[in-house]
N, C-alpha and C positions, 0 to 999 in steps of 0.2 A: 505493500500499499503507499504507495509512492504521495508526495506535498500534492502533486498532479492531479492523481487520480483521487485524491481525498476533495480537492475543490472541485471537479467535475462531476463528484457523487453529490457534494452538496448541492452546488449550483444546479443538479436535474434534480433535485426534491427529493433527496435520499432520507435529511431527517440528520439524526443525529450519528456523527462517525461511531463505528464500533473501536477505533482504534482505542488501546489502555488510557488511561490519563499519565502525560508527562509532563511535567511543571517546567521541566529547563525550558522543554522547545515552547510552550504554551508561552512562557516569559519571552523568548526569544522572540516567535514570531508576534507578539503585540508589540513590541519594541519594533519591529520591523516594520509594523503597520502604523506605526507613529510617526515613523521617520517619512513614509512615503504619503501620507496624510500632509503632515509639514509641507511637501516636497511639490505637494499639488498632483500627484499620481493618483486618484480614487480607485482605478480598477487594481492596481498592486496593492494598495491599501487594504481593498476589502476583501483580496485571498489574502492578505497575511493574516488578518482578524478571521476569517475562516478557519484557518487552519490555528490560530490560536483558540477559538471555541472547539474545536475539535479534542484538541490535547489537555484543555483545562478541563472539560465536561463537569460544569458548576460554577464556574467565574462568569457573573453577569458583563464584567469590563468588556471582553471582545464583543457581545452582540451589541453593547452602547454603542462600541465603539466603529462597527460596522454601519448601523444605525446613521451615528451621525458621518459618518462619509457619503453614505447614499442621499442623506439630508444635504450637503454640501453639496453635492455634484448635483440634486436636482436643482436648487437654488441658483447656481453658476452657469447650466445649461440647458434646463426646461423649464421657460417661463410658460404661466400659465397661459391656455388657448384662450384666443380672442374670443368675444362674445359674436352670436349669429351663428350661420349655417358652417359648418367645415369644412372645408375643401379638402384633399386628399393629404398635403401637409399637416393642414388642422388633426386630421383623423389619429396621423402617425403620431403627432406631440402627445396627445390626448391619452394616447395606446401607453406610451413609453413613461408619460407622468403616472398614470394609473399603476403600472407596475413598480416604477420605483417607490411611491408611497404604497405599497402595499408593501414592499420589502422592509421600509423605513420601521411600520408598524409592527411588522412580524419580529423584530428584530427587538423593537423597543419592548413590547409586550412581552416575549422572553427575558429580557433584562429584569423586567420589573415583577414576573414571577419567581424568578431565581431571587432575586431579594426579602419578596415577602414571604417565599418557604423559609428563607434563613433567617427572619426575624421568627417566624412562627415556632420553629425550632429552638433558638435561643432561648424565647420566652419561657416554652416549656422546660428546658430544660433549667434554667433559673428557677422555677416556681419549684421542681422537683428536689433541689438541693435546697432551698431555704426550708422546704415542707420536712427533708431530712435532719439539717439542721435543728430545726424547733423540736420534733419528735426525740431529738438527742438531748435539747437541754433540760437542766433538772427544773422540776415543778415544786416552787419552793410555797410552801402553804402560809405562810405567815414571812411580814415585811422582816422579823429579824432574824430569818432564818436563809435569808439573800445574801451571796459571796460573790463580790466584785472582782473576786482574783480566781475563778473558779478556773480550774486547768486544765487546758485545752488537750483533746487527744488528737493523733495523727491522721485521723480521720477528717477532725475538724479544720487542721491547717490545711489540709489538701481541699475539702470545699471550698473552704475560704479563697483560696489562691484560683481554682476553678472560677468560682463566682466572678473572682475582680476581670478574669479573663474574659469570660462572659460578658460582663458588662459593656467591657471595651468592644468586642464586637459589637455586642447591640448598638453602641455609638455611630461604631462607622457604617451599619446596616442602613440606620436610621437618616445618616447623611447621604447616602447613597438611594437612600427611597426618595429624598427631596429632588435629587439631580433628577431623578428616574421622571418626576412628575413635571417639571421644566422640562426634561427633555420633549415627554409627550405635548406640553403645551404649545413649543417649539412647531414638534411636527403638524399641529393641526391648524397653526396658521399657515405653513409651507404649503399642505394638502387638503386647505379648507373643503374644497367642492370635490375631490377624493376621497376624503374622510366621510362626508357627507353621505354620499352614493354608498360606500362599504359599510356604515351602520343602519343605511336603508335596506339595503341586502340581506344584512344580519336580521331584521326586523322581520321581512317578509321571510325569512327562511324559517325562523322560528315561528309563525303564523301557519304558514303550510305544514310544518310538520303537529303543531297546534291541532289544525282542521283535519290531517290525516287521522290522529290519534282519537 
């Protein structure tokens, strides 16, 4: 499975690559994508971000970065179609804009889902640790029995350290969630007409399923 084969597989709609996670490759391809993006080479940047996503398997950044590149390409090269009856060039432009806008939305949606899942997982683990620590805490019946110098067990110390790490991760995830909300807002500005058509199609599909049911 070469890099070229992975790119072809992903572009063809193959979904998630079955390659095992490789952090070194993920970091390298993400850095290459950032470099190509700065140099104004969106195609190469998107390919590198695709590889970073394939090798990271669970990181939201490659998807957000690829969506950002698609959005920058859209705004620079595919202006909105003029009003009125479209000619052949106008139809081709509208088709291209629709395709790129769908790609932007798909990447941003995937990125947001990864962040939301990480937040849910962190909250569940934080609550589990807190509950476990509360269960081990002494149950003093009167105020006079309270001891401010209760000795901590090895498990107490381990849980407190893990809790601190999870809290930091949660802070990072919350910041990422804010960035994704901003990115989705920018997508809607860039793809106003296309996003409205997408939402209308989703509504129609839901109604058809409901009617059939």
